[in-house]
SELOMAR-20931 format. One record per residue: residue in one letter; y, z negated, x negated of N, C-alpha, C in turn. Coordinates in steps of 0.1 Angstrom, whole numbers, plus 5000, padded with zeros to 4 digits. Layout:
N
AYZXYZXYZX/...
***
This chain:
383
M487479578744486479638734485479718742/A485279838737484379938744482979888743/G482179928753480779898753479979998745/R478679968745477780058736477780198741/G477880208755477780348760479180418761/D480280348757481580408758482080458744/P482880568744483380618732484480528727/P484880528714485780438708487180438715/E487680548721488980558727488880548742/G487780498748487680478762487080598769/T486980588782486380698789487280808790/P486880938787487781048788488281068802/E489481128803490081148816489381268823/G489281258836488681368844487181358845/L486681258838485181238839484881108847/P483981108855483580998863483080878854/G483080758860482580648853481180648850/G480680548842479280548838478380558849/G478480478860477480488870477680598879/D478880668879479080768889478480898885/D478080918872477481048868476181018861/E475081078866473781048859473681098845/Y474581198841474581248828475681188819/G476281088824477481038816476980978803/S475780918803475380858790475080948779/V474881078782474481168771475581268768/V476781248773477881348770478781278759/F478981358748479781308737481081388736/D482181318735483481398734483781408719/E484981468716485381498702485581368694/S486181268701486481138693485181078689/F484081088697482881018694482181088682/I482381228682481681298671482381268658/R483781258658484481228646484181088641/A483880998650483580868646482180848640/A481280948643479880928638479780938623/R478980858617478780858602477580938599/V477681038590476581128586476281088572/Q474981058569474481028556473281118552/E473481198542472381288537471881248524/F470481228523469881178511469681298501/S469781258489469581358478468081388477/A467781498469466381538467465581428461/V466081358451465381248444465181138454/E466181108463465980998472464981038483/R464981168487463981208497462581198491/M462381218478461081218472460481078472/G461280978471460880848471459980808459/E458780748462457880698452456880808448/H456980928454455881028452455881068437/A454681098432454581148418454981298417/P455581348407455881488405454681578406/A454881698412453781788415453281848402/V454081868392453681928379453981828368/R452981808360453181718348452981798336/S453681768326453581828313452381768306/L451481858300450381818293450781768279/P450081668275450381618261449981718251/A450781728241450481818230449181788223/W448481898219447181878212447381808198/N446381748195446381688181446181798171/A447081808162447081918153445781928145/G445181808142443981808134442781848142/R442781828156441581858164441481998170/A442682068170442682198177441782298170/P441682328157440682428151439282398155/G438882268155437482238159437182268173/Q438082248182437782278196437782428198/I438582498192438582648193437282698187/L436782648176435482688170434382658179/L434382548186433282508195433282608207/L434482638212434582738224433982868220/V434382918208433883048204432383048202/L431782938197430382928195429682928208/L430182858218429582868232429582998238/V430683078236430683218241429683308235/V429483288221428583368214427083338219/I426883208221425483168225425183228239/A426183218248425983268262425783418261/F426483488253426383638252424983678247/G424583608236423283638231422083608240/T422283498248421183468258421083568269/A422283628273422283728283421583858278/I421883888266421184008260419683988259/Y419283868254417783848253417083848266/L417683788277417083798290416983938295/G417984018292417984158297416884238290/V416684208278415584288270414184238274/R413984108276412684048278412484018293/H413184088302413084048316411684078321/P410983988327409584008331409384098342/Y410484138350410384218362411084348360/Q411084408348411584538345410784638353/P411384748358410584858364409684918355/P408384958359407485028350407885158346/Q407485198334407885328328407085438336/A407785558337407185668344405885708338/R404885728346403485768341403485908337/Q402785938326402686068321401386138326/A401486258331400386328337399286358326/E398086348330396986388321396786538319/Q396086578309395786718307394586758316/L394586878320393586938328392286948320/R391186908326389786928320389187048328/V388687148321388287278327386787298323/T386087338333384687398331384587528339/V384187638332384087768338382687818335/V381887838346380487878344380288018350/P379988118342379588248348378188248354/L378088318365376788328372376188468370/A375088488364374488618361373588658373/P373588778377372688828388371288848383/Q370388838392368988858388368489008389/G369389098394369089238395370289318395/P370289438400371489518401372389468412/V373689478410374589428420374589528432/P374489468444374489558456375889618458/G375889738464377189798467377189848481/G378389888485378589938499379989918503/S380289938516381589908521381789758523/P383089718522383289568524382689518537/A382789598548382289548561380789528560/E380089618554378689608554378289498545/L378989478534378589368525378789228531/Y379989218537380189088544379189058555/A378789168562377889148573376489108569/S376089148557374789108551374788988542/S375888918542375988798534376488678542/Q376388558536376888438543378388448545/A379088518536380588528538380988588551/G380088658558380488708571380888608581/Q380488478579380788368588382088298583/F382588338572383788268566385088318573/R386088238573387388278578388088358567/T389188428572389888518563391188458557/G391388468544392588418538392888268539/A394188238541394588098542393988028554/A393588098564392988038576391687968572/G390988008561389787938557389987808550/I391287778546391587648540391987558551/T391087488557391387408569391687268564/M392587208572392987068570392086968576/P391786858569390986748575391786668585/P391186578593392086488601392986408592/V394286408595395286338587395386188592/R395086098583395185958586395985888575/R396685788579397385708568396385628561/T396785598548395985508540396685368539/E396185288531396685148530398085148525/H398485238516399785228510400585358512/F399985458519400685588521400685618536/S401785668541401985698555401285828558/E401185848571400485978576401386098571/T402686088571403486198567403286228552/Q403186118544402886138529401586208527/V400486168534399186228533399286378537/M399986408548400186548552400886628542/T401886568535402586638525401686668513/A400886578509399886608498398986718501/L398386708514397486818518398086958518/A399386958523400087088524400387138510/T400687058500400887098487399587158481/V398487088483397187138478396887278484/K397087288497396887418503397687528497/D398987498495399887598489399387638475/Y398887538468398287568454397087658455/L396187628464394987708466395287848470/V396187868480396587998485397188078474/T398088018466398788088455397888128444/S396988028440396188058428394888128431/S394488138444393188208447393388328456/L394488348463394588448473395788548471/D396688508463397888588461397488718453/P397688838458397288958451397888968437/D399188928436399888938423399188848413/V398788728417398188638408396788688404/L396088738414394688788411394588898401/T395588978401395589098392396389068379/G396788938377397488908365398888938364/D399588988375400989028374401888908375/A401488798380402388678382401588548380/V402388458374401888318372402888218376/Q404088258378405188158381404988088394/P404488158405404188088417403287968416/V402287978406401387868404402087758395/R402787798385403487708376404487618383/T405187668393406187588400405587468408/L404287478411403687368418403187258409/L403187278396402587178387403487068383/H402886958379403686848373404386888360/P405586858357406286898345405486868332/D404786758332403986728320402886828317/Q402386898327401286988326401787138323/M402987158324403487298322403287358308/A403387278298403087318285401687358283/Q400687278288399287318288399087448296/F399687458307399487578315399987698308/D401187688302401787808294400887848283/R400287748276399387788265398087848270/S397587798281396387858287396587998291/V397788038296397988168300398288258288/A398988208279399388298267398288308257/S397488198255396488208245395188128250/P394488188260393388118266392288098256/A391587988258390487948249389387878257/A388187898253387087828259386787688253/D387787608253387687468247387687358257/G387587388270387687288280388987238284/R390087298278391487258280392387368283/H392087488277393087598278392487728283/A391687718294391187838300392087868312/A392687988312393588028323392788028336/T391488058336390788058348390487918354/G390887818347390787688352391987658361/W393087728359394287708368394287808379/L393787928378393888028388392788128387/V392588208397391588318397392288448393/R391788508382392388628377391288728373/F391588858376390688968372391489058363/D390689138355391389238346391789358354/P393089388356393489498365393089628359/A392789638347392389768341390989808345/K390189708350388789738353388489708368/V389189618374388789578387389989588397/A389789628409390789628419390189568432/L391089518441390589468454390289578463/A388989578468388589678478388989638492/D389289508494389689458507390589338504/P391889348509392789238506392489108514/D391589118524391188998531390088928525/V390388818517389388738510388788638520/R387488618519386788528528386688388521/V386988288529387188148524386488048533/R385887948527385287838534385287718524/G385587598529385587478520386087358527/T386287248519386687118525387787058516/L388486968522389486888515389186738518/T389186658507388886508509389986428503/V390486328510391586248506391086108503/T391486048492391185908489392485848482/E392585718483393685648476393185588463/A393985618453393685568439394685458436/G394485338441395385228438396585238448/T397585148445398785138454399785248452/G399685328441400685428439400185568437/A398985598441398485738439397485778450/L397585908453396585968462395786068454/E394586078457393686178451393086268462/I393086398459392486498469391586588461/V390386608466389386688460389186808469/S389286928464389087048471387887118466/D386987168476385787238472385687358481/H385987478476386087598484385287708477/T384787798485384087918481384988038485/F385288128476386088248478385288368475/V385188458485384388578483385388698483/Y385388778472386288898471385389018472/A385989128478385389258478386089338467/L385389378457385989448445385489588443/R386189668436385789798432386289838419/R385789948413386289988400387790038401/A388490008391389990048391390190178385/A390890268392391290398387390190478380/V389090488386387990568381387390648392/S387290778389386690868400385290918396/G384490938406383190988403382190938414/P380990978414380090938425379790788424/G379990728436379690588437380790488432/T381890548427382890458422383790398433/D383690448445384390388456383690278463/E382390258459381690148465382190018461/A382189928470382589788467381389698464/S381689588459380689478456381389348459/L380589248462381189118464381189028452/F382188948450382288858439382588718444/T381788618441381888488447382488388436/V383388318440383988208432383988078439/R383387978433383487848439384287758430/R385387698436386387618428386287478434/E386087378425386187238428387387188420/L388387138426389587088419389886948423/H390286868414390686728416392286718414/F392986678424394386668423394786518424/R395986488418396486348419397986358423/F398486268431399786258435400386118434/D401586098429402285978430403485998439/R404285898441405385918451406386018447/D406686028434407586128429407086268431/D405686288429405086418432405286458447/L405086358456405286388470406686428473/A407686358467409086388469409486528464/H408886568453409286698447408286818450/H407386798459406386898463405686958451/R405086878443404286918431403086838430/L402186878421400886808420400386808406/E399386728403398786718390397286758392/V396886858385395586908385394786838374/R393786758377393086678367391786738362/V391086798372389686848369389586988376/S389087088369388787218375387387258371/N386487268381385187328379384987458387/L384687568379384587698385383287758382/H382587808392381387888391381688028397/A381488128390381788268395380788368391/G380488458400379488568396379488678407/P378888788404378088818393378888848380/Q378488788369379088818356377988808346/A378188868334377288858323377488718316/C376388658311376588528305377388538292/S377388658286378088668273379588698275/S380088698288381488728290382388618286/D383488648281384488548278385388528291/V385188418298385788408311386988308310/S387488278298388588188296389888248300/G390088378298391388438301391388508314/A390188568318390088638331388588648334/L388288668347386888688352386588828350/H385288858347384788988344383589018354/P383889068366382789088375381989208372/L380689198375379789308374379889378388/L380089508388380389578400379089648405/S379289728415378189788422377289868413/G375989838413374989908405374789848391/Q375689758386375589708373374589588372/R374089568360373089458358373689378347/A373189248347373589158336372789198323/D373389178312372689208299371589098297/S370789118288369689028285370088908277/D371288908272371788808263372088678271/G371888568265372188438272373588408270/P373988278271375388238269375788268255/A377088278253377688298240377288188231/G376888218219376388128209377488028205/T376987908202377887798197377387748184/D378187748174377787708160378087558159/P377087468159377387328158377887278144/Y377787368134378287338121379787378119/A380287458129381687508127382687388129/T383787398122384787298124385887338134/G386687248137387787288147387287248161/R388087288171387787258185386487328189/A385687248196384387308200384587388213/T383787498214383787588225382687538235/V382987568248382087538259381387658263/A380087678261379387788265378287758275/L378587798288377687768299377387898306/C376287898313375988018321374887968332/G374988028343374087998354373488128360/S372588118369371888228375372388238390/L372788358394373388378407372188388417/A372188298427371088308437371188438445/P370088488449370188618456370588608470/R371888568472372388548486372788688492/L373088788484373488908489372289008491/S372089058502370989148505371289288500/P370289348494370589488490370689578502/R371289698500371489788511370189838516/P369989848529368689898535368390038531/E367190068528366790198524366690288537/R367090418535366990508546365590568547/C365090558559363690608561363690758561/R362690808555362490958555361490998565/L361690958578360790988589361491058600/P360791128608361391188620361891078629/P362891108638363391008647362290948656/D361291028660360290968669359290878662/R359390878649358490788642359290688633/C360490658638361290568630360590428631/R360590368619359990228618360690158607/C360290038605360989958594360490008580/C361390028571360990068558360289958550/R360689838553360189728546359689618556/P358589638562358189548573357989408569/R357689388556357389248551358689178546/S359789238547360989168542361489078553/H362288988550362788878559364288878559/P364888928570364288998581363989138578/P363089208586362789348583363989438583/R364089528574365189618573364789758578/C365489808588365089928594366390018595/R366190148593367190248595366590378597/C367090448607366690588610367690688606/P367190808603368190908599368990958611/
***
């Protein structure tokens, strides 16, 4: 009888005995393989006692199915309605865009106390305080730029630059001064103020809201021309923060223009005279205004002269030129019993800041002396 390590038919020929070969115990011949019994379990047997992976659900009760469907639909409707309610009544909705206010305008003509002095622009500037002013846009100087609590230094600089662009365009542009252009000023305004601006330009009125001279400086080109394109300017810009979302800038500038009669020939018509305009403007900026390079003009106070008190200065300024005097009439009358929008009638007196031309002495050169020794300072001129 064969041992456990021998094949059923004995040791194969040609192979050494069990102990003679170290691999003899693991070598199987053909007879050993044929004698081996192979048993393969079925799928059910291999699964054993395990539960099936998929179980069939029991059929719904025919009587309960409609009620469960109705409950499911009701829950979906309630959830949908709650979502809509929370979306409408959300406490943290973004605030609505703020609408710009209308501009409030005050225009005051300044009447001279005597005849308007005349001469060349250089002489007139030299004898007035405007001789110390800077020329053109260089007179609109920037203040030190500092950040505020809620606005960066760059944003403050953007607001100041926009204000300067507005002042240069509305006070120094020759086309705007003569009434030939308004679009450069309009493009800098907040969109909510454009309708008020358009009405002020098309139909100016002295009602405190629709004076074109509240938005820009304008002369009647049929009567007045610039004798010198270099306007003298001096003033200040002040920046303050109005809450967390707004900047306010106040500009206070004096503009001095050398004017002459337009298209008129004759003795003395080439003489120039000075016309002074003081503009105080209040501007407001929010973050959208800074991003779009625009501004909101809230208040405009303008004092300009020499002019007659009876002049209608809502559409354009009417300067008194060299040698002219103001009429004896006071401000335009206002009827308190009239209905409709009230008119604003104001007038002031122009301080004698401009010195009259020195009188020419009728004396020989060796006896030249001051013509007015008691004037301050004495005015002297020799032939």
